[in-house]
Each structure stands twice: as structure tokens, then as C-alpha cells.
C-alpha positions as CSV (number, residue, x, y, z in Angstrom):
1,M,16.1,-24.1,-7.0
2,N,13.0,-26.3,-7.4
3,I,10.1,-26.6,-5.0
4,E,11.5,-29.7,-3.3
5,D,14.8,-28.0,-2.6
6,L,12.9,-25.2,-0.9
7,A,11.0,-27.7,1.3
8,V,14.0,-28.3,3.6
9,S,13.5,-24.8,5.2
10,A,9.7,-24.9,5.4
11,A,9.6,-25.7,9.1
12,R,12.4,-23.3,10.1
13,D,13.0,-19.6,10.3
14,D,11.0,-18.7,13.4
15,A,12.4,-15.1,13.3
16,V,10.5,-14.5,10.1
17,G,7.4,-15.9,11.7
18,D,7.7,-13.6,14.6
19,A,8.0,-10.6,12.3
20,V,4.8,-11.5,10.4
21,S,3.0,-12.1,13.7
22,S,4.0,-8.6,14.9
23,A,2.9,-7.1,11.5
24,T,-0.5,-8.7,11.9
25,G,-1.0,-7.7,15.5
26,G,-0.4,-11.3,16.8
27,Q,-3.3,-12.8,14.8
28,P,-2.9,-16.4,13.5
29,V,-1.8,-16.5,9.9
30,L,-3.4,-18.6,7.2
31,A,-1.3,-19.0,4.0
32,V,-3.2,-19.7,0.8
33,V,-1.0,-21.7,-1.7
34,G,-1.4,-23.6,-4.9
35,R,-0.5,-23.6,-8.6
36,P,-1.2,-20.6,-10.8
37,N,-4.8,-20.0,-11.8
38,V,-6.5,-22.4,-9.5
39,G,-8.6,-19.6,-7.9
40,K,-6.6,-18.7,-4.8
41,S,-7.2,-14.9,-5.0
42,T,-10.9,-15.5,-5.8
43,L,-11.1,-17.8,-2.7
44,V,-9.3,-15.1,-0.6
45,N,-11.9,-12.6,-1.7
46,R,-14.7,-15.0,-0.8
47,I,-13.1,-15.5,2.7
48,L,-12.8,-11.7,3.2
49,G,-16.3,-11.0,1.9
50,R,-15.1,-8.3,-0.5
51,R,-13.0,-7.9,-3.6
52,A,-9.6,-7.1,-2.1
53,A,-7.2,-9.4,-4.0
54,V,-6.6,-8.7,-7.7
55,V,-8.4,-11.4,-9.8
56,E,-8.1,-11.9,-13.5
57,D,-8.5,-15.0,-15.8
58,T,-4.8,-15.1,-16.5
59,P,-2.2,-17.2,-14.7
60,G,0.4,-15.3,-12.6
61,V,-1.6,-12.2,-11.7
62,T,-0.7,-12.5,-8.0
63,R,3.1,-12.4,-7.4
64,D,3.9,-11.0,-3.9
65,R,2.5,-12.5,-0.7
66,V,-0.2,-10.1,0.5
67,A,-1.8,-10.1,3.9
68,Y,-5.5,-9.3,4.7
69,D,-7.5,-9.2,7.9
70,A,-10.4,-11.7,8.0
71,V,-13.2,-12.5,10.5
72,W,-15.3,-15.7,10.7
73,N,-17.7,-16.5,13.5
74,G,-16.2,-13.8,15.6
75,R,-12.6,-15.1,15.2
76,R,-10.0,-12.8,13.6
77,F,-7.1,-14.2,11.6
78,T,-4.8,-13.0,8.8
79,V,-5.1,-14.4,5.3
80,V,-1.9,-14.4,3.1
81,D,-2.5,-14.6,-0.6
82,T,0.4,-15.9,-2.6
83,G,1.5,-16.3,-6.2
84,G,1.3,-19.5,-8.1
85,W,3.7,-22.2,-6.7
86,E,5.3,-24.4,-9.4
87,P,8.2,-26.9,-9.3
88,D,11.3,-26.1,-11.3
89,A,10.3,-22.5,-11.8
90,R,12.9,-20.1,-13.1
91,G,13.3,-16.4,-13.4
92,L,10.3,-14.4,-12.3
93,A,8.2,-17.5,-11.7
94,G,10.9,-18.8,-9.5
95,R,10.9,-15.6,-7.4
96,V,7.1,-15.9,-7.1
97,A,7.6,-19.5,-5.8
98,E,10.1,-18.3,-3.2
99,Q,7.5,-15.8,-2.0
100,A,5.0,-18.6,-1.6
101,R,7.5,-20.6,0.3
102,A,8.2,-17.6,2.6
103,A,4.4,-17.4,3.3
104,L,4.5,-21.1,4.3
105,D,7.4,-20.4,6.7
106,T,5.4,-17.7,8.5
107,A,2.0,-19.5,8.6
108,D,0.1,-21.1,11.5
109,G,-2.0,-23.0,9.0
110,V,-2.1,-23.6,5.2
111,L,-5.0,-23.6,2.8
112,F,-3.9,-25.6,-0.2
113,V,-6.1,-24.9,-3.3
114,I,-6.5,-27.3,-6.2
115,D,-8.6,-26.9,-9.4
116,T,-11.0,-29.9,-9.2
117,T,-11.8,-29.7,-12.9
118,V,-8.2,-30.5,-13.7
119,G,-7.4,-32.8,-10.8
120,A,-4.1,-33.3,-8.9
121,T,-1.2,-32.6,-11.3
122,D,2.4,-33.5,-10.8
123,A,2.9,-29.9,-9.6
124,D,0.1,-30.3,-7.0
125,E,1.8,-33.6,-5.8
126,A,5.1,-31.8,-5.4
127,V,3.5,-29.0,-3.4
128,A,1.7,-31.7,-1.3
129,R,5.1,-33.3,-0.4
130,V,6.4,-29.8,0.7
131,L,3.4,-29.4,2.9
132,H,3.8,-32.8,4.4
133,R,7.4,-31.9,5.5
134,S,6.4,-28.4,6.8
135,G,4.7,-29.7,9.9
136,R,1.9,-27.1,9.4
137,P,-1.8,-28.1,9.6
138,V,-3.2,-28.2,6.1
139,I,-6.7,-27.7,4.8
140,L,-7.3,-29.0,1.3
141,A,-9.7,-26.9,-0.8
142,A,-11.1,-28.6,-3.9
143,N,-12.0,-25.5,-5.8
144,K,-14.4,-25.0,-8.8
145,V,-16.9,-27.5,-7.5
146,D,-19.9,-25.6,-8.8
147,D,-22.5,-28.3,-8.5
148,A,-23.1,-31.8,-7.0
149,R,-21.9,-33.5,-10.2
150,T,-18.3,-32.5,-9.6
151,E,-18.1,-33.5,-5.9
152,A,-17.0,-37.0,-6.9
153,D,-13.9,-35.4,-8.6
154,A,-13.1,-33.7,-5.3
155,A,-13.1,-37.0,-3.5
156,A,-10.3,-38.2,-5.7
157,L,-8.0,-35.7,-4.0
158,W,-7.8,-37.9,-0.9
159,S,-4.9,-39.5,-2.7
160,L,-2.7,-36.6,-1.8
161,G,-2.6,-37.7,1.8
162,L,-3.5,-34.3,3.2
163,G,-6.8,-35.4,4.7
164,E,-10.3,-34.6,3.7
165,P,-10.7,-32.4,0.6
166,Y,-13.4,-29.7,1.1
167,P,-15.4,-29.1,-2.1
168,V,-15.9,-25.4,-2.6
169,S,-16.7,-22.9,-5.3
170,A,-14.8,-19.7,-4.7
171,L,-16.7,-18.0,-7.5
172,H,-20.2,-18.8,-6.2
173,G,-19.5,-19.4,-2.5
174,R,-20.6,-23.0,-2.4
175,G,-19.2,-24.8,0.6
176,S,-17.2,-21.8,1.8
177,G,-18.8,-21.9,5.3
178,D,-17.7,-25.5,5.9
179,L,-14.3,-24.7,4.6
180,L,-13.9,-21.7,7.0
181,D,-15.1,-23.8,9.9
182,A,-12.3,-26.3,9.1
183,V,-9.8,-23.5,8.9
184,L,-10.7,-22.2,12.3
185,A,-10.4,-25.6,13.8
186,V,-6.7,-25.8,12.9
187,L,-5.7,-22.2,13.7
188,P,-4.7,-21.2,17.2
189,E,-6.9,-18.7,19.1
190,A,-6.3,-15.1,18.0
191,P,-4.8,-12.8,20.7
192,R,-6.8,-9.7,21.5
193,E,-3.8,-7.4,21.2
194,R,-3.8,-5.4,18.0
195,F,-2.3,-2.1,16.7
196,T,-4.8,0.7,16.6
197,E,-4.7,3.9,14.7
198,E,-3.8,5.8,17.9
199,D,-1.0,3.5,19.3
200,G,0.2,1.7,16.2
201,P,3.0,2.6,13.8
202,R,2.6,5.5,11.4
203,R,1.4,4.3,8.0
204,V,3.6,5.1,5.0
205,A,2.5,4.5,1.3
206,L,5.4,3.8,-1.0
207,I,4.1,5.0,-4.4
208,G,5.4,5.8,-7.9
209,R,5.3,4.6,-11.5
210,P,6.5,1.1,-12.4
211,N,10.1,0.1,-12.1
212,V,11.4,3.1,-10.1
213,G,12.5,0.8,-7.3
214,K,9.7,0.8,-4.8
215,S,10.0,-2.9,-3.9
216,S,13.8,-2.8,-3.9
217,L,13.7,0.1,-1.5
218,L,11.3,-1.8,0.8
219,N,13.5,-4.8,0.7
220,K,16.6,-2.8,1.6
221,L,14.7,-1.2,4.6
222,V,13.4,-4.6,5.8
223,G,16.7,-6.3,5.3
224,S,15.2,-9.2,3.3
225,E,13.2,-9.9,0.1
226,R,9.8,-9.0,1.5
227,S,8.5,-7.6,-1.8
228,L,9.1,-9.4,-5.1
229,V,11.7,-7.6,-7.3
230,H,12.2,-8.2,-11.0
231,D,13.2,-6.1,-14.0
232,V,9.8,-6.7,-15.5
233,A,7.8,-3.5,-15.0
234,G,4.6,-3.9,-13.0
235,T,5.8,-6.9,-10.9
236,T,4.0,-5.7,-7.8
237,R,0.2,-5.8,-8.2
238,D,-1.2,-5.9,-4.7
239,P,-0.2,-3.5,-1.9
240,V,2.3,-5.2,0.4
241,D,2.4,-4.2,4.1
242,E,5.5,-4.5,6.2
243,L,6.7,-3.2,9.6
244,V,10.0,-1.4,9.0
245,T,12.4,0.1,11.6
246,V,13.9,3.3,10.2
247,G,15.6,5.9,12.4
248,G,14.9,3.9,15.6
249,E,11.2,4.0,14.9
250,T,8.8,1.4,13.6
251,W,6.7,2.3,10.5
252,M,4.1,0.4,8.6
253,F,5.3,0.6,5.0
254,I,2.9,-0.2,2.2
255,D,4.5,-1.1,-1.1
256,T,2.1,-0.4,-3.9
257,A,1.7,-1.3,-7.6
258,G,3.3,1.1,-10.0
259,L,0.8,3.5,-11.6
260,R,1.2,3.6,-15.4
261,R,-1.8,5.8,-16.2
262,R,-5.0,7.2,-14.9
263,V,-7.2,4.6,-13.1
264,K,-10.1,5.1,-15.6
265,E,-7.7,4.4,-18.5
266,A,-6.4,1.1,-17.1
267,S,-7.9,-2.3,-17.7
268,G,-7.8,-5.8,-16.3
269,A,-5.3,-6.5,-13.4
270,E,-3.8,-3.1,-13.9
271,Y,-7.1,-1.4,-13.3
272,Y,-7.7,-3.3,-10.0
273,S,-4.1,-2.7,-8.9
274,S,-4.6,1.0,-9.5
275,L,-7.7,0.9,-7.3
276,R,-5.9,-0.9,-4.5
277,T,-3.0,1.6,-4.8
278,A,-5.5,4.4,-4.4
279,S,-7.1,2.6,-1.4
280,A,-3.6,2.1,0.2
281,L,-3.0,5.9,-0.2
282,E,-6.3,6.6,1.5
283,A,-5.3,4.3,4.4
284,A,-1.9,5.9,4.8
285,E,-0.9,9.1,6.6
286,V,2.2,10.0,4.6
287,A,3.4,9.0,1.1
288,I,6.9,8.5,-0.2
289,V,6.7,9.3,-3.9
290,L,9.7,7.5,-5.4
291,L,11.1,9.0,-8.6
292,A,13.9,7.7,-10.9
293,A,16.7,10.2,-10.6
294,D,18.4,8.9,-13.7
295,E,15.4,9.6,-15.9
296,P,13.5,12.9,-16.6
297,V,10.6,13.8,-14.4
298,T,7.5,12.5,-16.3
299,E,3.9,13.6,-16.6
300,Q,3.0,10.4,-14.7
301,D,5.3,11.4,-11.9
302,Q,3.5,14.7,-11.6
303,R,0.1,13.0,-11.8
304,I,1.1,10.7,-8.9
305,I,2.2,13.6,-6.8
306,S,-1.1,15.3,-7.5
307,M,-2.9,12.1,-6.4
308,V,-1.1,12.4,-3.1
309,T,-1.9,16.1,-2.5
310,D,-5.5,15.7,-3.7
311,A,-5.9,12.9,-1.1
312,G,-4.6,15.3,1.6
313,R,-1.7,13.1,2.6
314,A,1.7,14.3,3.9
315,L,4.4,13.9,1.3
316,V,8.1,13.0,1.0
317,L,9.9,13.0,-2.4
318,A,12.6,10.3,-2.8
319,F,14.9,10.3,-5.8
320,N,16.1,6.7,-6.3
321,K,19.2,5.5,-8.2
322,W,21.2,8.6,-7.0
323,D,24.4,6.5,-7.2
324,L,24.0,6.2,-11.0
325,L,24.1,10.0,-11.6
326,D,27.0,11.9,-13.1
327,T,27.5,15.7,-12.6
328,E,25.7,16.6,-15.8
329,R,22.6,14.6,-14.9
330,R,22.5,16.1,-11.4
331,L,22.5,19.6,-12.9
332,D,19.7,18.7,-15.3
333,L,17.6,17.1,-12.5
334,E,17.8,20.3,-10.4
335,K,16.4,22.2,-13.4
336,E,13.6,19.7,-13.9
337,I,12.7,19.8,-10.2
338,V,12.4,23.6,-10.3
339,R,10.4,23.6,-13.6
340,D,8.2,20.5,-13.0
341,L,7.9,20.1,-9.3
342,G,7.8,23.8,-8.1
343,R,4.3,23.4,-6.8
344,V,5.5,20.9,-4.2
345,A,8.7,22.7,-3.3
346,W,7.5,22.4,0.3
347,A,8.0,18.6,0.2
348,P,11.1,17.2,1.9
349,R,13.5,15.6,-0.6
350,V,15.8,12.7,0.0
351,N,18.3,11.3,-2.6
352,V,18.6,7.6,-2.1
353,S,19.8,4.4,-3.6
354,A,17.7,1.3,-3.1
355,R,20.5,-0.8,-4.4
356,T,23.2,0.3,-2.0
357,G,21.1,1.7,0.8
358,R,22.6,5.2,0.4
359,A,20.8,7.8,2.6
360,T,17.9,5.6,3.4
361,D,18.4,6.6,7.1
362,R,17.4,10.1,6.0
363,L,13.9,9.0,5.2
364,A,12.8,8.8,8.9
365,P,13.6,12.5,9.7
366,A,11.8,13.6,6.5
367,L,8.7,11.4,7.4
368,R,8.7,12.9,10.9
369,T,8.9,16.4,9.5
370,S,6.0,15.9,7.1
371,L,3.8,14.2,9.7
372,E,4.4,16.9,12.3
373,S,3.4,19.6,9.8
374,W,0.4,17.5,8.7
375,G,-1.0,17.6,12.3
376,T,0.0,21.2,13.1
377,R,-2.7,23.6,14.5
378,I,-2.2,27.3,14.8
379,P,-4.1,29.0,17.7
380,T,-6.9,31.3,16.4
381,G,-5.5,34.4,18.1
382,R,-2.0,33.9,16.7
383,L,-3.5,33.1,13.2
384,N,-5.5,36.3,13.1
385,S,-2.7,38.5,14.4
386,W,-0.6,37.1,11.6
387,L,-3.4,37.5,9.0
388,G,-3.9,41.2,10.0
389,E,-0.2,42.0,9.5
390,V,-0.1,40.2,6.1
391,V,-3.2,41.8,4.8
392,A,-2.2,45.3,6.0
393,A,1.2,44.9,4.2
394,T,-0.3,43.4,1.0
395,P,-4.1,44.0,0.6
396,P,-6.0,41.8,-1.8
397,P,-6.5,43.1,-5.3
398,S,-9.7,45.0,-6.1
399,R,-12.6,43.3,-7.8
400,S,-15.1,45.3,-9.8
401,G,-13.6,48.4,-8.3
402,K,-14.0,47.3,-4.7
403,V,-11.3,45.8,-2.5
404,P,-12.7,42.9,-0.5
405,R,-12.0,43.1,3.3
406,V,-10.5,40.1,5.0
407,L,-12.4,39.8,8.3
408,F,-10.8,36.9,10.1
409,A,-9.7,33.3,9.7
410,T,-9.9,30.0,11.6
411,Q,-8.2,26.7,11.2
412,A,-11.0,24.2,10.5
413,G,-8.9,21.1,10.9
414,V,-5.6,19.2,10.6
415,R,-4.4,16.2,8.7
416,P,-4.0,18.1,6.4
417,P,-4.2,21.7,7.8
418,R,-7.4,23.4,6.6
419,F,-8.1,27.1,6.9
420,V,-11.2,29.1,6.3
421,V,-10.9,32.8,5.6
422,F,-14.0,35.0,6.0
423,T,-14.2,38.0,3.7
424,T,-16.6,40.6,2.3
425,G,-15.8,39.6,-1.3
426,F,-14.2,36.9,-3.4
427,L,-10.4,36.5,-3.2
428,E,-8.6,35.7,-6.4
429,S,-6.7,32.4,-6.6
430,G,-3.4,34.3,-6.9
431,Y,-4.0,35.9,-3.5
432,R,-4.9,32.6,-2.0
433,R,-1.6,31.2,-3.3
434,F,0.0,34.2,-1.7
435,L,-1.6,33.5,1.7
436,E,-0.5,29.9,1.4
437,R,3.1,30.9,0.6
438,R,3.2,33.3,3.6
439,L,1.7,30.6,5.9
440,R,4.6,28.3,4.9
441,E,7.2,31.0,5.3
442,D,6.1,32.0,8.7
443,F,4.8,28.7,10.2
444,G,6.6,26.0,8.3
445,F,4.2,23.3,7.1
446,A,7.0,21.4,5.3
447,G,5.8,18.2,3.8
448,T,2.0,18.8,3.9
449,P,-0.6,20.2,1.6
450,I,-2.6,23.1,2.9
451,E,-6.2,23.8,2.1
452,I,-7.5,27.4,2.1
453,S,-11.2,28.1,1.5
454,I,-13.0,31.4,1.3
455,R,-16.3,32.2,3.0
456,V,-17.9,35.4,1.7
457,R,-20.1,37.0,4.4
458,E,-23.4,38.3,3.0
459,R,-24.1,41.9,4.0
460,P,-27.3,42.3,5.9
461,D,-30.3,43.8,4.0
462,R,-31.0,47.1,5.8
463,N,-34.4,47.5,4.1
464,R,-35.7,44.4,5.9
């Protein structure tokens, strides 16, 4: 399917538009479209005033459509960055083009970006014809106009019939203010209603190594191809947000780029994708770590789980491709889980199939369990009664011939639960793990990490 075939549906599909409007809190939506490597993501970053979209001097870095909140002159709107849109694209490039078309379907306005140093190509003219048919207001951005000498080249873009071309340099910011004023002029007023942290949907980060099926799972939950899926590892590079109804409740799912290695060991687009995945995890409340059930648990899987627990986020383990497992592999997997994932045995586990939708309805109860534990607080009186019984039955080991006394404990916070234990001496790490295990046995805390810190009380100096 080429770009002109896709044009027929450009002004339809209002249901998709409504879904995006709800996902963005009712803000007007600006879709940024154009050929690969014309500077769309750089321009998006200029509009946002920060480096949010992944940028690299290589065509095809952006693949999914990714939404960001933007503000200009007190007006809020949503910017949707898209992959490069080319006519007659096939394979992965064709799927990227479909994502760009979907962004057009859901937009209130379109920012069409052209590389002025190249001029209007046949592909640009094909995109312009699609935009003419869409009925959406279009702002034409003549990018890479870095000085007055190239402004004449921008004027030549009047021939596309899309109105005045606005010369701009996304890299240096030249002309960006005039461009944004023009954008606001065509966008409807932004409603004031927005989701807040208190009354909005719970935020779920979908995280894992490349090609384990994160985007496929999100698409199955949404019921449409919201996230780009291809058998090329690393297709997703920017976090993709989507409102998803699972178990009768609305959740904000964030599909993230697959993590191949430590952030500091990555480079280029992979490095910035890793940073955005880490930021998405920080913004989330609970993470679903997706693992491939048909493959052995890897060191990278364990590192990603540690990333979640170190961030203090609630956790659900989902084993994808369960429909592909035979009896022998299921037995091997159980042994691997005990051996390699024993430290997160407290995490709820769901065996799913993103391809068939098997057991995806079980994700919602697991998420609720983890989030409930994540916010659980134990009253101080009950906590210290429990602590006294545990310590009396199993005192801490002696240190330098002396047994430290456990005085009392308090819960310092939630999300995740944090406990402070006051003692007369240092408690060995093994005893702290024992206390954590007993906390989980007696109070639950399924699906959340627990932090236990020790405060040693100094004995008063009687000679003073």
C-alpha cells in the first residue's frame, strides 16, 4: 500500500481521534510529518524546549508515533512525532508510514517538515497531496534555513499549494517562534481538563529486552496497532503512551525501547532510547517486565529487573510466548526462575501470549496487587509488636561478642514501603534479609520492593 492509497482514510476514523484526545487529556494534537531525516524530531525537541525525542544523523531513527506535552504562550497542546513518511514503502518502512498516517488521522493540525537544502522531492509532493485531501489545517515548516541566504530556497515551497512556508532552523532555533505562533493560530483552544497524578489512570511501564513482544502485547491490549511491531530487534526507540482498558479499569501503558545493555555502554540512538526508557520507568508506578518464556532467562533480564527494584517501582513479571512452550521447556523454565529470579520471588507472575491474547486479562489483578502492596503502611504499634515477637524468637547474631539490641522500628514511607529499625549495634545483611522475609510472610507486600535501613543509636557519654 503506497502513500496515496492511504490518503482515502485520512479524514475518517473519528473513534481513533477520540482515543488520542482522551490519552492527551483533551488537548489539541499537532502531528509532525515528513520524509525521513528532514529534522522532525529535532524540531519537536525545539518546540518542547528539551531533548525528549531521539535524534541521530541517520534516516529512520523515529519509527512509532510518540506524543509529548508542549506549551507555547500559555497554550497547552500535544505534539506527536512520527517516523519518516515515504511513498511506496514496503516492509518496516511501510509500517512506519502507516504509523505516520495514523497520526494524521488523530490530529487537529499538521506540521509538515521539508528539508529546504534539498527542496521539494517527489515524496514531499506525494505527502502534500495526502495532506490536501485530509482536510486538516497544515503548517509548512521549511527546515534547515540556518541563515538569510537560504530563505529564498524556502520561498520555492509555495509551489506545494499548502500556503506560506515558514523558514526555520530546528537545530539553531531560528524562526521557531513565528512557526509556533502559526501553529497556535490553526489549533483549537485547549480544554482545561487534564488527568492528574491523583485522579488519572495508574501508570504502567512495559519494559524488557528487545524482541520479547512488548509492542505486540500493547497492541493486543489496545486492540489495534498502536505500537510498531516488526521482527527487527529494537524497532521501538521512543516510549509510547496509550490508555488501555484491562480488567474493567483504565491504565496508562508506556511501551519502552528494548534494553540491550547498560545505558553507559550504549551509543547513538540506542543510548538516548535507554535514557528515555529509564525516564519512563521513573514516571511509572508499576513495571511489567516482559520475558521470553521460550528462551533462557538472561543476564540482561536480571539487570532490567534490578533496574525496576532499584527505582523502587512495583513489579509484575510476565512471561510471553507461553503458547509456544512444550512440557520440557516449562519444567526448565521453572528451574531457571527458582535459580535466577529467586530474589524477586515476591513478584506476581503471569504467563501470557501477546500473539493470541492468552491470559492477558490476568495482568490487571497482578497490577492491582503490586500497587496495593506498594502503598501499604503498617501502623507503628502493630509494627513494633510484630518486631518484638520476631526478635525474641530469633535474636540478631552477635558482633564482636555483643548482641545488638533492636529497640524499635517505624515505617518511614510508602511507594515503596521503607522501614527504619533503631538498634544499639549494626545488623548484618543476612539478618536484614531475614526481617524482610518475615515482613513479607506476615504482611504480604507481594509485588513491591521493601527498603530496610538501620539506625544505630549512640550511647550517651556518662563522663560528660
